[in-house]
C-alpha positions as CSV (number, residue, x, y, z in Angstrom):
1,M,180.5,37.2,190.6
2,K,178.4,37.4,193.8
3,N,181.2,39.3,195.5
4,Q,181.6,41.4,192.7
5,R,177.8,42.3,193.1
6,L,177.9,42.8,196.5
7,L,180.7,45.3,196.5
8,Q,178.9,47.2,193.7
9,L,176.1,47.3,196.1
10,I,177.9,48.5,198.9
11,F,179.4,51.2,196.7
12,L,176.1,52.3,195.5
13,L,174.7,52.4,199.0
14,S,177.6,54.4,200.4
15,S,177.8,56.9,197.4
16,M,174.0,57.4,198.1
17,A,174.4,58.0,201.8
18,F,177.0,60.4,201.0
19,A,174.9,62.4,198.5
20,Q,172.1,62.6,201.2
21,K,174.5,63.8,203.6
22,A,176.0,66.2,201.4
23,Q,172.4,67.6,200.5
24,K,171.4,68.2,203.9
25,S,174.6,70.1,204.7
26,D,174.5,72.1,201.6
27,R,171.0,73.3,202.4
28,L,172.3,76.1,204.6
29,F,174.4,77.6,201.9
30,E,172.1,77.2,198.7
31,D,170.1,80.5,199.6
32,Q,172.6,83.3,199.4
33,S,170.4,85.9,200.9
34,P,171.9,87.0,204.4
35,L,170.5,85.1,207.2
36,Q,169.5,86.8,210.1
37,I,170.6,85.5,213.5
38,K,170.6,86.6,217.2
39,L,173.8,86.0,219.7
40,N,174.4,86.8,223.1
41,Y,177.4,86.6,224.8
42,S,180.1,88.4,226.5
43,N,183.3,89.0,224.4
44,K,185.6,89.3,227.3
45,E,184.5,85.8,228.5
46,M,184.8,84.5,225.0
47,N,188.7,85.6,224.8
48,R,189.4,84.7,228.4
49,K,187.5,81.5,229.0
50,T,187.8,79.7,225.6
51,D,190.4,77.8,223.9
52,D,190.8,74.6,221.4
53,S,188.8,72.5,223.8
54,T,186.8,74.7,225.7
55,F,183.4,76.3,224.5
56,I,180.7,78.6,225.7
57,K,177.3,77.6,225.2
58,T,174.5,79.9,224.0
59,A,171.2,79.9,222.3
60,M,171.4,81.3,218.7
61,G,168.3,82.5,217.1
62,Y,167.8,82.2,213.3
63,F,165.0,83.7,211.1
64,H,163.9,81.0,208.6
65,E,160.8,80.0,206.5
66,E,158.9,83.3,208.0
67,K,159.6,82.5,211.6
68,W,162.4,82.7,214.2
69,S,163.8,79.3,215.6
70,S,166.4,78.7,218.1
71,I,169.1,76.1,218.6
72,E,171.8,75.6,221.2
73,V,175.4,76.3,220.0
74,D,178.9,75.9,221.4
75,L,181.1,78.9,220.6
76,R,184.8,79.5,221.1
77,A,187.4,82.2,220.0
78,R,189.8,81.5,217.2
79,G,192.9,83.1,215.9
80,N,195.9,84.2,218.1
81,F,196.3,87.6,216.5
82,R,192.8,88.5,216.4
83,R,191.9,87.2,219.9
84,N,194.3,90.1,221.3
85,E,193.6,92.7,218.7
86,C,189.8,92.4,218.3
87,Y,186.8,93.5,220.1
88,F,184.9,90.6,218.1
89,P,187.0,87.6,217.9
90,P,186.3,85.2,215.2
91,I,184.2,82.3,216.3
92,K,184.4,78.3,215.9
93,M,181.0,77.0,216.3
94,K,179.9,73.6,217.1
95,I,176.3,72.3,217.0
96,K,175.2,68.9,218.3
97,K,173.2,66.5,216.3
98,D,170.1,66.8,218.5
99,Q,170.3,70.5,217.8
100,Y,170.9,70.7,214.3
101,K,168.9,67.5,212.9
102,E,166.2,68.3,210.7
103,T,166.9,72.2,210.9
104,L,168.4,74.6,208.4
105,F,171.8,73.5,210.0
106,D,171.3,70.0,209.4
107,G,174.6,68.3,208.6
108,N,176.8,71.1,209.7
109,K,178.3,70.1,213.0
110,T,181.3,72.5,212.8
111,M,181.5,75.9,211.2
112,K,183.2,79.3,211.4
113,L,181.6,82.4,212.0
114,V,183.4,85.5,210.8
115,M,182.5,88.8,212.5
116,P,183.9,92.4,212.2
117,C,187.1,92.8,214.4
118,K,187.1,96.3,215.8
119,L,184.7,99.0,216.8
120,E,185.1,101.1,213.7
121,S,182.9,102.8,211.0
122,E,184.3,100.4,208.3
123,N,184.2,97.2,210.2
124,N,181.0,95.8,208.3
125,D,182.4,96.9,205.0
126,N,185.7,94.9,205.8
127,V,183.6,91.7,206.7
128,L,181.8,92.3,203.3
129,Q,185.0,92.7,201.4
130,E,186.6,89.4,202.7
131,F,183.2,87.6,201.9
132,I,183.3,88.7,198.4
133,A,186.9,87.2,198.4
134,Y,185.5,83.7,199.2
135,K,182.7,84.3,196.3
136,I,185.6,85.1,193.8
137,Y,187.6,81.8,194.7
138,E,184.3,79.9,194.3
139,K,184.5,81.0,190.6
140,I,188.3,80.1,190.1
141,S,188.5,76.7,191.8
142,P,186.1,73.9,192.5
143,Y,187.8,73.4,195.7
144,H,186.7,76.3,197.9
145,F,184.5,76.6,201.2
146,K,181.0,77.4,200.9
147,T,179.8,80.4,202.6
148,R,176.6,82.3,203.8
149,R,176.3,85.9,204.9
150,V,174.3,86.5,208.2
151,D,173.2,89.8,209.7
152,I,173.8,89.5,213.6
153,D,171.6,90.9,216.1
154,F,174.2,90.9,218.7
155,T,173.6,91.5,222.5
156,E,176.5,91.7,224.8
157,P,176.1,91.4,228.7
158,N,177.7,94.5,230.3
159,G,177.2,94.3,234.0
160,K,173.6,95.3,234.7
161,K,173.4,96.7,231.3
162,E,173.6,95.3,227.9
163,K,175.2,96.5,224.5
164,T,173.4,96.0,221.4
165,F,175.3,95.8,218.0
166,Q,173.9,95.2,214.5
167,L,176.7,93.4,212.6
168,K,177.7,91.8,209.3
169,G,179.3,88.6,209.2
170,F,179.2,85.0,207.3
171,L,179.3,81.5,208.0
172,I,182.0,79.1,206.7
173,E,181.4,75.4,206.1
174,D,183.7,72.9,207.9
175,D,186.9,71.7,205.7
176,K,185.6,68.2,206.2
177,R,182.6,69.0,204.4
178,V,184.5,70.3,201.4
179,A,186.8,67.4,201.6
180,E,183.3,64.9,201.7
181,R,181.9,66.9,198.7
182,H,184.9,65.9,196.7
183,E,185.0,62.2,198.1
184,G,188.4,62.9,199.6
185,K,189.7,63.8,203.0
186,V,191.7,66.8,204.9
187,F,195.4,66.4,204.7
188,E,197.1,67.2,208.2
189,R,200.7,67.4,207.9
190,Y,203.5,69.4,206.6
191,I,204.0,69.0,202.8
192,H,206.2,71.0,200.3
193,P,204.3,73.1,198.0
194,M,205.8,71.5,195.0
195,A,204.5,68.2,195.8
196,M,200.9,69.7,195.6
197,Q,198.7,69.5,192.9
198,H,200.1,72.1,190.3
199,L,197.0,73.4,188.7
200,T,195.2,74.5,191.8
201,S,198.1,75.5,193.3
202,V,198.7,78.2,190.6
203,H,195.1,79.0,191.1
204,N,195.5,79.9,194.6
205,A,198.9,81.5,194.2
206,F,197.3,83.8,191.5
207,F,194.2,84.1,193.9
208,Q,196.4,85.3,196.7
209,F,198.3,87.8,194.3
210,L,194.9,89.3,193.6
211,L,194.0,89.7,197.1
212,G,197.4,91.1,197.9
213,N,197.6,88.6,200.6
214,T,200.8,87.4,202.0
215,D,199.5,86.1,205.3
216,F,199.4,82.3,204.4
217,S,201.5,79.4,204.1
218,V,200.4,76.2,202.0
219,A,203.2,74.1,203.5
220,Y,202.4,74.9,207.2
221,Q,198.8,75.3,206.6
222,H,198.7,78.9,208.0
223,N,195.3,80.5,206.8
224,G,194.7,77.3,204.6
225,K,194.0,73.7,204.5
226,L,195.1,70.7,202.4
227,L,192.7,68.2,200.9
228,Y,193.9,64.6,199.7
229,I,191.3,63.9,196.6
230,D,192.2,61.5,193.6
231,K,195.8,60.9,195.0
232,N,196.5,64.7,194.9
233,I,197.3,67.4,197.5
234,I,195.0,70.4,197.0
235,P,195.4,73.7,198.9
236,L,192.1,75.1,200.3
237,P,192.7,78.8,201.2
238,Y,190.7,80.8,204.1
239,D,191.0,84.0,206.1
240,F,191.7,86.8,203.9
241,D,191.4,89.7,206.1
242,M,195.0,90.9,206.4
243,S,195.1,91.3,202.7
244,G,195.2,94.5,200.7
245,W,191.8,93.5,199.4
246,V,190.4,94.2,202.8
247,D,193.2,96.7,204.1
248,P,191.8,96.7,207.7
249,S,193.1,99.1,210.3
250,Y,194.9,96.3,212.2
251,A,196.7,94.8,209.1
252,T,200.4,94.2,209.6
253,V,203.0,94.2,207.0
254,N,205.3,91.2,206.4
255,E,208.5,93.0,206.5
256,T,210.6,90.2,205.3
257,L,209.0,90.7,201.8
258,N,210.5,94.3,201.5
259,I,206.8,95.7,201.4
260,N,205.7,98.9,202.9
261,S,202.0,98.3,202.8
262,V,199.6,95.3,202.4
263,K,198.5,96.6,199.3
264,D,201.8,95.9,198.0
265,R,201.5,92.7,195.9
266,V,204.0,89.9,196.1
267,Y,203.7,86.6,194.3
268,R,204.2,84.0,196.9
269,G,203.6,80.8,194.6
270,F,206.4,78.5,193.5
271,S,208.0,78.2,190.1
272,R,206.2,75.6,187.9
273,D,206.1,74.6,184.3
274,R,205.4,77.7,182.4
275,S,202.2,76.0,180.8
276,Y,200.4,76.3,184.2
277,F,201.1,80.0,184.5
278,D,199.7,80.6,181.0
279,Q,196.6,78.5,181.5
280,V,195.7,80.3,184.7
281,R,196.4,83.6,183.2
282,K,194.0,82.8,180.6
283,E,191.6,81.6,182.8
284,F,191.6,84.9,184.8
285,K,191.6,87.0,181.7
286,D,188.7,85.1,180.4
287,K,186.5,85.4,183.7
288,K,187.4,89.1,184.1
289,E,183.8,90.3,182.9
290,D,182.2,87.8,185.4
291,L,184.6,88.5,188.3
292,M,184.1,92.3,187.8
293,A,180.6,91.9,187.6
294,L,180.5,89.7,190.8
295,V,182.4,92.8,192.7
296,A,180.0,95.5,191.3
297,S,176.8,93.5,192.2
298,Y,177.9,94.2,196.0
299,A,178.2,98.0,195.6
300,S,174.9,98.9,197.1
301,E,175.7,96.7,200.3
302,F,178.5,99.0,201.6
303,E,178.0,101.6,204.2
304,S,181.1,103.5,202.7
305,P,181.4,104.1,199.1
306,N,184.9,104.8,199.5
307,E,185.5,101.1,200.8
308,F,183.8,99.8,197.6
309,E,185.6,101.9,195.4
310,S,189.0,101.0,196.9
311,M,188.3,97.3,196.7
312,Q,187.1,97.7,193.2
313,K,190.4,99.7,192.2
314,F,192.6,97.1,193.7
315,M,191.1,94.3,191.4
316,V,191.5,96.7,188.3
317,S,195.1,96.9,189.4
318,F,195.5,92.9,189.5
319,Y,194.2,93.0,185.6
320,Q,196.6,95.6,184.7
321,V,199.5,93.2,185.8
322,I,198.2,90.0,184.1
323,E,197.2,91.7,180.9
324,N,200.5,93.4,180.3
325,D,203.1,90.9,179.2
326,T,206.0,92.6,180.6
327,A,204.4,93.3,184.0
328,F,203.2,89.5,184.1
329,E,206.6,88.3,183.4
330,K,208.3,90.7,186.1
331,E,205.9,90.5,188.9
332,I,204.5,86.8,188.5
333,V,206.5,84.4,186.5
334,A,210.1,85.9,187.5
335,S,209.0,86.4,190.9
336,A,207.9,82.7,191.6
337,R,209.6,81.1,194.6
338,T,212.2,78.4,194.1
339,K,212.7,77.7,197.9
């Protein structure tokens, strides 16, 4: 009896500690208004001098509770393709405990910072389109990354001069934080998609089809992670910039899929029991009004009305498929992969 009570006490204390830790790390993402931040570094040095284990140290200013504060952060470039193609490489950020403790970033040791890629007129709109994709998945699956928009005052050294940019971006929480929130862990090895939890796999596949995204692999964890929760393997998608939803200038087409544009949708999910397809189809149809309203709520944020309208029309075309029995059977059910 004493041992049982001791175990119960240990479990209670560990649960309370977990909840407290989760509450701290979630604070950053509770407020969904854009966070103003300031960064200063050389993109050339970021590309040339950082790798998986080498970081650049810099100060990051942020405006919170009506004042500017600053913390030291370690940054490195991530993503092989965009490291070569982008003026602003996407960033992996690390913050030491003595820097984030008792600040807005408390509990967030590691994050990703998504920034525009090229110096183009639609660069900020492309970032906003990708951010909206993350918000859509929040409404589809409980297993998602939390995100926070940032308005970046970016200063880049350029010899004796400086370049300044006003950029849109967003922060993505670390995958370990997602796992901890669901009392699970990150699963870091190859596993066949059919061994993954069926319902969340179909959620993910429908979502990728909505985005027109083919630049992912759940088995090899390309632009996605896996979580181990309650003895289930669950896909956790990220990085949607190469999709038809965003349709950036640097997008490349997967020619092995016999498509001519990233806006050509291909269902990349695996064939499963028909009940899962019907259930997820119904969920998307039931959530149509909410999802369309979510997209519409960002209309005024776009610098180019054409970029917003293109994204909105792309969502409409997704619903034209799942609301039509013939199109649904042909483009999703019959197209599901068997190998």
